[in-house]
Biotite code that builds the C-alpha atoms (Angstrom):
import biotite.structure as struc

atoms = struc.array([
    struc.Atom([0.015, 0.069, 0.016], chain_id="A", res_id=1, res_name="MET", atom_name="CA", element="C"),
    struc.Atom([2.973, 2.002, 0.012], chain_id="A", res_id=2, res_name="VAL", atom_name="CA", element="C"),
    struc.Atom([2.878, 3.622, -3.449], chain_id="A", res_id=3, res_name="ASP", atom_name="CA", element="C"),
    struc.Atom([-0.788, 3.368, -3.863], chain_id="A", res_id=4, res_name="GLU", atom_name="CA", element="C"),
    struc.Atom([-3.295, 6.143, -2.826], chain_id="A", res_id=5, res_name="SER", atom_name="CA", element="C"),
    struc.Atom([-7.103, 5.791, -2.034], chain_id="A", res_id=6, res_name="TYR", atom_name="CA", element="C"),
    struc.Atom([-7.613, 7.417, -5.750], chain_id="A", res_id=7, res_name="GLU", atom_name="CA", element="C"),
    struc.Atom([-5.883, 4.360, -7.025], chain_id="A", res_id=8, res_name="THR", atom_name="CA", element="C"),
    struc.Atom([-7.876, 1.797, -5.032], chain_id="A", res_id=9, res_name="THR", atom_name="CA", element="C"),
    struc.Atom([-10.273, -0.667, -7.375], chain_id="A", res_id=10, res_name="GLU", atom_name="CA", element="C"),
    struc.Atom([-13.223, 0.469, -5.065], chain_id="A", res_id=11, res_name="GLU", atom_name="CA", element="C"),
    struc.Atom([-12.534, 4.113, -5.509], chain_id="A", res_id=12, res_name="TYR", atom_name="CA", element="C"),
    struc.Atom([-11.793, 3.715, -9.320], chain_id="A", res_id=13, res_name="ILE", atom_name="CA", element="C"),
    struc.Atom([-15.307, 2.137, -9.540], chain_id="A", res_id=14, res_name="GLU", atom_name="CA", element="C"),
    struc.Atom([-17.314, 4.673, -7.824], chain_id="A", res_id=15, res_name="GLU", atom_name="CA", element="C"),
    struc.Atom([-15.634, 7.265, -9.598], chain_id="A", res_id=16, res_name="SER", atom_name="CA", element="C"),
    struc.Atom([-16.665, 5.821, -12.652], chain_id="A", res_id=17, res_name="LYS", atom_name="CA", element="C"),
    struc.Atom([-20.096, 5.292, -11.655], chain_id="A", res_id=18, res_name="ASN", atom_name="CA", element="C"),
    struc.Atom([-20.260, 9.029, -10.272], chain_id="A", res_id=19, res_name="LEU", atom_name="CA", element="C"),
    struc.Atom([-19.090, 10.316, -13.849], chain_id="A", res_id=20, res_name="PHE", atom_name="CA", element="C"),
    struc.Atom([-21.671, 8.297, -15.288], chain_id="A", res_id=21, res_name="ASP", atom_name="CA", element="C"),
    struc.Atom([-24.627, 9.623, -12.974], chain_id="A", res_id=22, res_name="LEU", atom_name="CA", element="C"),
    struc.Atom([-23.322, 12.966, -13.417], chain_id="A", res_id=23, res_name="ILE", atom_name="CA", element="C"),
    struc.Atom([-23.276, 12.508, -17.079], chain_id="A", res_id=24, res_name="GLU", atom_name="CA", element="C"),
    struc.Atom([-26.905, 11.102, -17.038], chain_id="A", res_id=25, res_name="ARG", atom_name="CA", element="C"),
    struc.Atom([-28.497, 13.692, -14.871], chain_id="A", res_id=26, res_name="ARG", atom_name="CA", element="C"),
    struc.Atom([-26.919, 16.279, -17.596], chain_id="A", res_id=27, res_name="GLU", atom_name="CA", element="C"),
    struc.Atom([-28.687, 14.242, -20.152], chain_id="A", res_id=28, res_name="LYS", atom_name="CA", element="C"),
    struc.Atom([-32.176, 14.408, -18.405], chain_id="A", res_id=29, res_name="MET", atom_name="CA", element="C"),
    struc.Atom([-31.879, 18.105, -17.966], chain_id="A", res_id=30, res_name="LEU", atom_name="CA", element="C"),
    struc.Atom([-31.421, 18.843, -21.475], chain_id="A", res_id=31, res_name="GLN", atom_name="CA", element="C"),
    struc.Atom([-34.404, 16.377, -21.941], chain_id="A", res_id=32, res_name="LEU", atom_name="CA", element="C"),
    struc.Atom([-36.237, 18.449, -19.136], chain_id="A", res_id=33, res_name="LEU", atom_name="CA", element="C"),
    struc.Atom([-35.625, 21.788, -21.434], chain_id="A", res_id=34, res_name="LYS", atom_name="CA", element="C"),
    struc.Atom([-37.513, 20.285, -24.532], chain_id="A", res_id=35, res_name="ILE", atom_name="CA", element="C"),
    struc.Atom([-40.208, 18.050, -22.600], chain_id="A", res_id=36, res_name="ALA", atom_name="CA", element="C"),
    struc.Atom([-44.056, 18.147, -23.001], chain_id="A", res_id=37, res_name="GLN", atom_name="CA", element="C"),
    struc.Atom([-45.610, 19.613, -19.920], chain_id="A", res_id=38, res_name="PRO", atom_name="CA", element="C"),
    struc.Atom([-47.295, 16.203, -19.050], chain_id="A", res_id=39, res_name="GLU", atom_name="CA", element="C"),
    struc.Atom([-43.648, 14.479, -19.027], chain_id="A", res_id=40, res_name="TYR", atom_name="CA", element="C"),
    struc.Atom([-41.588, 17.315, -16.764], chain_id="A", res_id=41, res_name="ILE", atom_name="CA", element="C"),
    struc.Atom([-43.076, 15.779, -13.269], chain_id="A", res_id=42, res_name="PRO", atom_name="CA", element="C"),
    struc.Atom([-41.686, 12.472, -14.155], chain_id="A", res_id=43, res_name="ALA", atom_name="CA", element="C"),
    struc.Atom([-38.316, 13.889, -15.969], chain_id="A", res_id=44, res_name="ALA", atom_name="CA", element="C"),
    struc.Atom([-37.934, 16.378, -12.476], chain_id="A", res_id=45, res_name="GLN", atom_name="CA", element="C"),
    struc.Atom([-38.317, 13.024, -10.311], chain_id="A", res_id=46, res_name="GLN", atom_name="CA", element="C"),
    struc.Atom([-35.850, 11.362, -12.324], chain_id="A", res_id=47, res_name="ALA", atom_name="CA", element="C"),
    struc.Atom([-33.592, 14.042, -11.466], chain_id="A", res_id=48, res_name="ILE", atom_name="CA", element="C"),
    struc.Atom([-34.094, 13.895, -8.148], chain_id="A", res_id=49, res_name="ALA", atom_name="CA", element="C"),
    struc.Atom([-33.398, 10.379, -7.773], chain_id="A", res_id=50, res_name="GLN", atom_name="CA", element="C"),
    struc.Atom([-30.094, 10.880, -9.739], chain_id="A", res_id=51, res_name="ILE", atom_name="CA", element="C"),
    struc.Atom([-29.086, 13.294, -7.418], chain_id="A", res_id=52, res_name="ASP", atom_name="CA", element="C"),
    struc.Atom([-29.760, 11.220, -4.484], chain_id="A", res_id=53, res_name="LEU", atom_name="CA", element="C"),
    struc.Atom([-27.640, 8.219, -6.240], chain_id="A", res_id=54, res_name="VAL", atom_name="CA", element="C"),
    struc.Atom([-25.034, 10.906, -6.843], chain_id="A", res_id=55, res_name="ILE", atom_name="CA", element="C"),
    struc.Atom([-24.830, 11.885, -3.091], chain_id="A", res_id=56, res_name="GLU", atom_name="CA", element="C"),
    struc.Atom([-25.125, 8.405, -1.999], chain_id="A", res_id=57, res_name="GLN", atom_name="CA", element="C"),
    struc.Atom([-21.959, 7.398, -4.227], chain_id="A", res_id=58, res_name="THR", atom_name="CA", element="C"),
    struc.Atom([-20.018, 10.704, -3.131], chain_id="A", res_id=59, res_name="GLU", atom_name="CA", element="C"),
    struc.Atom([-20.690, 9.700, 0.601], chain_id="A", res_id=60, res_name="GLU", atom_name="CA", element="C"),
    struc.Atom([-19.089, 6.156, -0.247], chain_id="A", res_id=61, res_name="LEU", atom_name="CA", element="C"),
    struc.Atom([-16.071, 7.597, -2.074], chain_id="A", res_id=62, res_name="MET", atom_name="CA", element="C"),
    struc.Atom([-15.571, 9.283, 1.331], chain_id="A", res_id=63, res_name="GLU", atom_name="CA", element="C"),
    struc.Atom([-15.890, 6.096, 3.157], chain_id="A", res_id=64, res_name="MET", atom_name="CA", element="C"),
    struc.Atom([-13.527, 4.777, 0.975], chain_id="A", res_id=65, res_name="HIS", atom_name="CA", element="C"),
    struc.Atom([-11.256, 7.339, 1.450], chain_id="A", res_id=66, res_name="ARG", atom_name="CA", element="C"),
    struc.Atom([-11.320, 7.186, 5.595], chain_id="A", res_id=67, res_name="LYS", atom_name="CA", element="C"),
    struc.Atom([-11.015, 3.540, 5.111], chain_id="A", res_id=68, res_name="LEU", atom_name="CA", element="C"),
    struc.Atom([-7.732, 3.813, 3.210], chain_id="A", res_id=69, res_name="TYR", atom_name="CA", element="C"),
    struc.Atom([-6.351, 6.323, 5.855], chain_id="A", res_id=70, res_name="LEU", atom_name="CA", element="C"),
    struc.Atom([-7.426, 4.508, 8.676], chain_id="A", res_id=71, res_name="MET", atom_name="CA", element="C"),
    struc.Atom([-5.704, 1.200, 7.210], chain_id="A", res_id=72, res_name="SER", atom_name="CA", element="C"),
    struc.Atom([-2.547, 3.352, 6.990], chain_id="A", res_id=73, res_name="ILE", atom_name="CA", element="C"),
    struc.Atom([-2.579, 4.459, 10.272], chain_id="A", res_id=74, res_name="GLU", atom_name="CA", element="C"),
    struc.Atom([-3.506, 0.816, 11.567], chain_id="A", res_id=75, res_name="ALA", atom_name="CA", element="C"),
    struc.Atom([-0.508, -0.352, 9.532], chain_id="A", res_id=76, res_name="ASP", atom_name="CA", element="C"),
    struc.Atom([1.597, 2.321, 11.111], chain_id="A", res_id=77, res_name="LYS", atom_name="CA", element="C"),
    struc.Atom([0.471, 1.236, 14.760], chain_id="A", res_id=78, res_name="SER", atom_name="CA", element="C"),
    struc.Atom([1.139, -2.539, 13.823], chain_id="A", res_id=79, res_name="ASP", atom_name="CA", element="C"),
    struc.Atom([4.709, -1.818, 13.027], chain_id="A", res_id=80, res_name="ALA", atom_name="CA", element="C"),
    struc.Atom([5.394, 0.604, 16.289], chain_id="A", res_id=81, res_name="ALA", atom_name="CA", element="C"),
    struc.Atom([4.006, -2.372, 18.326], chain_id="A", res_id=82, res_name="LEU", atom_name="CA", element="C"),
    struc.Atom([5.806, -5.097, 16.339], chain_id="A", res_id=83, res_name="LEU", atom_name="CA", element="C"),
    struc.Atom([9.167, -2.601, 17.003], chain_id="A", res_id=84, res_name="GLU", atom_name="CA", element="C"),
    struc.Atom([8.361, -2.015, 20.701], chain_id="A", res_id=85, res_name="LEU", atom_name="CA", element="C"),
    struc.Atom([7.727, -5.832, 21.542], chain_id="A", res_id=86, res_name="SER", atom_name="CA", element="C"),
    struc.Atom([10.981, -6.595, 19.719], chain_id="A", res_id=87, res_name="GLU", atom_name="CA", element="C"),
    struc.Atom([12.566, -4.273, 21.661], chain_id="A", res_id=88, res_name="ASN", atom_name="CA", element="C"),
    struc.Atom([11.135, -5.572, 25.065], chain_id="A", res_id=89, res_name="ILE", atom_name="CA", element="C"),
    struc.Atom([12.079, -9.167, 24.050], chain_id="A", res_id=90, res_name="ALA", atom_name="CA", element="C"),
    struc.Atom([15.719, -8.006, 23.606], chain_id="A", res_id=91, res_name="ILE", atom_name="CA", element="C"),
    struc.Atom([15.761, -6.146, 26.951], chain_id="A", res_id=92, res_name="GLU", atom_name="CA", element="C"),
    struc.Atom([13.916, -9.153, 29.026], chain_id="A", res_id=93, res_name="LEU", atom_name="CA", element="C"),
    struc.Atom([16.688, -11.470, 27.340], chain_id="A", res_id=94, res_name="ARG", atom_name="CA", element="C"),
    struc.Atom([19.490, -9.446, 28.440], chain_id="A", res_id=95, res_name="GLU", atom_name="CA", element="C"),
    struc.Atom([18.034, -8.903, 31.873], chain_id="A", res_id=96, res_name="HIS", atom_name="CA", element="C"),
    struc.Atom([17.401, -12.922, 32.499], chain_id="A", res_id=97, res_name="VAL", atom_name="CA", element="C"),
    struc.Atom([20.866, -13.652, 30.890], chain_id="A", res_id=98, res_name="ALA", atom_name="CA", element="C"),
    struc.Atom([22.282, -11.201, 33.252], chain_id="A", res_id=99, res_name="LYS", atom_name="CA", element="C"),
    struc.Atom([20.261, -12.083, 36.289], chain_id="A", res_id=100, res_name="ASN", atom_name="CA", element="C"),
    struc.Atom([18.663, -15.696, 35.996], chain_id="A", res_id=101, res_name="ASN", atom_name="CA", element="C"),
    struc.Atom([20.739, -17.094, 33.174], chain_id="A", res_id=102, res_name="PRO", atom_name="CA", element="C"),
    struc.Atom([19.424, -20.611, 34.218], chain_id="A", res_id=103, res_name="GLU", atom_name="CA", element="C"),
    struc.Atom([15.997, -19.230, 32.847], chain_id="A", res_id=104, res_name="LYS", atom_name="CA", element="C"),
    struc.Atom([17.303, -18.075, 29.629], chain_id="A", res_id=105, res_name="LEU", atom_name="CA", element="C"),
    struc.Atom([16.234, -21.522, 27.990], chain_id="A", res_id=106, res_name="GLU", atom_name="CA", element="C"),
    struc.Atom([12.927, -21.074, 29.525], chain_id="A", res_id=107, res_name="LEU", atom_name="CA", element="C"),
    struc.Atom([12.577, -17.551, 28.227], chain_id="A", res_id=108, res_name="LEU", atom_name="CA", element="C"),
    struc.Atom([13.640, -18.392, 24.417], chain_id="A", res_id=109, res_name="GLU", atom_name="CA", element="C"),
    struc.Atom([11.164, -21.481, 24.394], chain_id="A", res_id=110, res_name="ALA", atom_name="CA", element="C"),
    struc.Atom([8.183, -18.905, 25.569], chain_id="A", res_id=111, res_name="MET", atom_name="CA", element="C"),
    struc.Atom([9.401, -16.232, 23.201], chain_id="A", res_id=112, res_name="LEU", atom_name="CA", element="C"),
    struc.Atom([9.456, -18.513, 20.177], chain_id="A", res_id=113, res_name="SER", atom_name="CA", element="C"),
    struc.Atom([6.581, -19.190, 17.748], chain_id="A", res_id=114, res_name="ASP", atom_name="CA", element="C"),
    struc.Atom([6.589, -22.793, 17.778], chain_id="A", res_id=115, res_name="ASP", atom_name="CA", element="C"),
    struc.Atom([3.344, -23.196, 19.652], chain_id="A", res_id=116, res_name="ASP", atom_name="CA", element="C"),
    struc.Atom([4.813, -25.318, 22.173], chain_id="A", res_id=117, res_name="LYS", atom_name="CA", element="C"),
    struc.Atom([3.701, -25.372, 25.926], chain_id="A", res_id=118, res_name="THR", atom_name="CA", element="C"),
    struc.Atom([6.139, -24.466, 28.349], chain_id="A", res_id=119, res_name="HIS", atom_name="CA", element="C"),
])
């Protein structure tokens, strides 16, 4: 995700296309409204209102994609910081046990290993 931005995510691109299509349809409906017979004007206005609603929902969805992307970046940063912190703690713990309780070092290594054995 390093070189990616929310504008390049598949979901955002798809929603952008949808938005442009909706705007184009709205423009066409506005053109039709100008030449519509009086009995068709209410239906055309209703269609335009419906398109406006879907445009608004699409914009909200795009904003949610942006926020989700930014949240995932923050989560990745937090995860990396937590991993670094835990590694530093493990190093300090090994040093402390090696200095103060060397007989427990093997047990500590087993506990810190990822082999899923009971200790």
